[in-house]
C-alpha positions in Angstrom: 4.7 -72.2 -109.1 1.2 -73.4 -110.0 0.7 -74.8 -106.5 1.6 -71.5 -104.9 -0.9 -69.7 -107.1 -3.5 -72.3 -106.3 -2.9 -71.8 -102.6 -3.1 -68.0 -103.0 -6.5 -68.4 -104.7 -7.7 -70.6 -101.8 -6.6 -68.0 -99.3 -8.0 -65.0 -101.1 -11.1 -66.3 -102.9 -12.2 -69.0 -100.4 -11.2 -66.8 -97.4 -14.5 -65.0 -97.4 -12.5 -61.7 -97.5 -10.9 -62.5 -94.2 -7.5 -62.7 -96.0 -6.9 -59.6 -98.2 -3.3 -60.0 -99.2 -1.0 -62.9 -100.1 2.7 -62.7 -100.5 4.3 -65.3 -102.8 8.1 -65.7 -102.4 9.8 -67.2 -105.4 13.2 -68.7 -104.9 15.6 -70.0 -107.5 18.8 -72.1 -107.0 21.9 -71.4 -109.1 25.5 -72.6 -109.5 25.0 -76.2 -108.5 22.3 -75.4 -106.0 24.7 -73.3 -103.9 23.4 -69.8 -104.6 19.8 -68.5 -104.2 18.0 -65.6 -105.7 14.4 -64.6 -105.0 11.5 -62.2 -105.5 8.2 -61.5 -103.9 4.8 -61.0 -105.6 1.9 -59.5 -103.7 -1.7 -60.4 -104.6 -4.8 -58.7 -103.3 -8.5 -58.7 -104.2 -10.1 -56.5 -106.9 -13.5 -54.9 -106.2 -15.2 -58.1 -107.5 -13.3 -60.2 -105.0 -10.9 -61.8 -107.5 -7.1 -62.0 -107.0 -4.9 -59.6 -108.8 -1.2 -59.0 -108.6 -0.4 -55.7 -107.0 2.5 -54.1 -108.9 5.5 -55.9 -110.3 7.4 -58.6 -108.5 10.1 -57.1 -106.3 13.6 -58.5 -106.1 14.7 -59.8 -102.7 18.1 -61.3 -103.8 20.4 -60.3 -105.2 19.8 -57.0 -103.4 19.2 -54.3 -106.1 22.3 -52.3 -106.8 20.5 -48.9 -107.0 20.0 -48.8 -103.2 16.4 -47.9 -103.5 14.2 -48.4 -100.4 11.9 -51.3 -101.4 8.6 -51.4 -99.5 5.2 -53.0 -99.8 2.3 -50.8 -98.7 -0.4 -52.5 -96.7 -3.6 -50.6 -95.8 -5.3 -50.9 -92.5 -8.3 -52.3 -94.3 -6.2 -55.1 -95.8 -4.4 -55.8 -92.6 -7.6 -56.1 -90.5 -9.8 -57.7 -93.2 -11.9 -54.6 -93.6 -12.7 -54.4 -89.9 -10.2 -51.9 -88.3 -11.0 -50.1 -85.1 -13.9 -47.6 -85.5 -11.7 -44.6 -84.7 -9.0 -45.3 -87.3 -8.6 -44.5 -91.0 -9.1 -47.7 -93.0 -6.9 -46.3 -95.8 -3.8 -45.7 -93.5 -0.8 -47.4 -95.1 1.6 -49.5 -93.1 5.0 -50.0 -94.8 6.7 -53.4 -94.9 10.4 -52.8 -95.7 11.9 -55.6 -97.8 15.2 -55.2 -95.9 13.4 -56.8 -93.0 12.5 -59.8 -95.3 16.1 -59.9 -96.6 17.4 -60.1 -93.0 15.2 -63.0 -92.2 15.8 -64.7 -95.5 19.6 -64.4 -95.0 19.4 -66.2 -91.7 17.1 -68.9 -93.0 19.2 -69.5 -96.2 22.4 -69.6 -94.2 20.9 -72.6 -92.2 20.5 -74.3 -95.5 24.1 -73.5 -96.5 23.0 -71.3 -99.4 24.8 -68.2 -100.6 22.9 -65.2 -101.9 23.2 -63.7 -105.3 
């Protein structure tokens, strides 16, 4: 995990504020490396330009039983590195639904013959 955090620091700190968010996907193998579980951590920049985790890690797999709609909010400012179109609100929030990530991960993990859970 240390290398992922080092890479996140490179992107966010050395990115000259051109990169404003970094998603770290954490995967773990279980049961003789046949099953996978995972979570996502989101890091952004604080007012001093230092990386900070934004909220708690969110579970990707196994899918949470409570059926809650898991989303990650991304502001227009973060998406466009602080330079959105002049006629737009820089604090507009775009919602990234984790079900979309689950769908893509399911396909990718199936190619590796991994079961989820």
